[in-house]
N, C-alpha and C positions, 0 to 999 in steps of 0.2 A: 523544209528547207526555209532559210530565212530569206525574206524578200529584198527589195532595195531599201529597207530601213523604213518604209512608210508605216505610221502607226507605232514605232517602237519608242519605249519610254525608258529611261534609266531611273532607277530608284535611288534611294539615299545610299545603299552600298555601291553603287556604280554599275549595277548588273542589269543588262536589258531585261524589260518585262514585257515581253510580247506574247508569251505562252499564257491563255487565260485559263488554264488548268489550275484549279486551287487544292493543293495537297493539304492534309491534315498532319500536324506534328504535335507531338506530347513533348513538353519541356519538363525535365525532372532535376531539380537543384535546390539545396536547402537554403541557398542565398538569394534573397529577394533581387538584389540588384543584378546577378547573373542571369535570372530569369528574365528580369526587365530588358536586358541586353538582347538575350536571344529571341524575345518575344518581338522586338523590334526589326532584327533581321528577318525572321520568318514573315512578318507582315509586310515588310518592304519587299520580299520576294512575290507578295500578292496571295500568300498561303494563309491558311487558318491555323490558330493555335487551338487545338482540339481540347486540350486541358493541360493543367501544371499540377506537379506534384512535389512535395518536399523531402521525400524519402522513398526507400526502394518498395515498401509495401504498397505505399499508395500508388506507385507507378505501376506495379503488377494489377492492381485492381483497375486503374484507368485505362491501362493497354487491354484488359479483357472488355470493359465497358464500351471504349472508343474505338477500337480496332484502327488506330492511325497509321497513316503511311510511313511516318518515321518517327523515332523517338531519339531526343537528345537526353543522355543520360550521365549526371555526374558519377564519378567513381566515389568520392569520398563524401559520405553523408552519415547522420547519426542514425541509430537503429540498423536497418538493412542497408548495406552499401551497394553501389552501383553494380558491382561484379555479381553479387548475389542475386539482385534483381533481373540482370541481364541473363543469367542461367534460367531463372523462372520463366522470364518472358520468352527465351527461345526454346524452352520445354515445351510452351503451349503453341508456340508458332515459329517453327524452324526457320521460315522465311522472312521473320521480322528483320526490318532495318533499323539498326540501333548505332548511333553514334556516340562514343564515350566523350565526356568532358573532363579534362584533366588539368591540373596544375603542373608546372615544371617540376622535375624531380619525382615524378610517380612512375618511372619506368617499368618496374616490376609489374605494377597494377595494370599499366596498359597492355603489356605483353600478355598478362593473364586474361585481360578482357578481349584481345584479337584471338588468342587460342579458343576463347569460349564461343566465339563467332560475331563478335562486334565487326560493323563493316568497316568503321574509321574511327578515328579520334580528332578532338579539336583541342588545342591548349589554350588556357588562360594566360595572361590576357588576350582577348579575341581580337583578331583582325576581320572586321566584318566582311571583307571581300573573300578573304580564303574560306570562311565559313560558308558564305553564300555559294561558293563554288563546290565545296564539297557536299552540300545538301544538295544542289541541283544534279551533280553527278549521280548521285546515289538514286535519286528518284527518276533518273532518265530523262531529265529536261536538256534538250539540245543545247548545247551552248553556242552563242553566237558570237559575232566580231565583237572584241572589246571585253569579252569575259575571260577572266583568268582561269 
């Protein structure tokens, strides 16, 4: 339960950060600037970026090595795409929490990812508050007053 608000702080994304639990997140995207934005959101939540990958094959290797709490996985990447990586990650760990990263206009790929077992998706360009709310919901972090 949330107390009276004593000790609560808001991060740059506007999400209250009273939960001291640090979750580990794997970020997978071939674009440096996208990884930078997502890294900032994850760190603003007080969580750890366990690792970063630029393609699906790296994502699978890092998932196996790091066992993160959550994966942010781009759908469109060179080499092995996000949906192929998603299928491989879920084959190894059916309980994996994977959120797909997509651009507008990728409806077919998003639907395929959800059918494969992705827990959710976020759309570029990012709204930091929405991304933070999606991540906290998936990791079971209780939402407090002021969080969307």
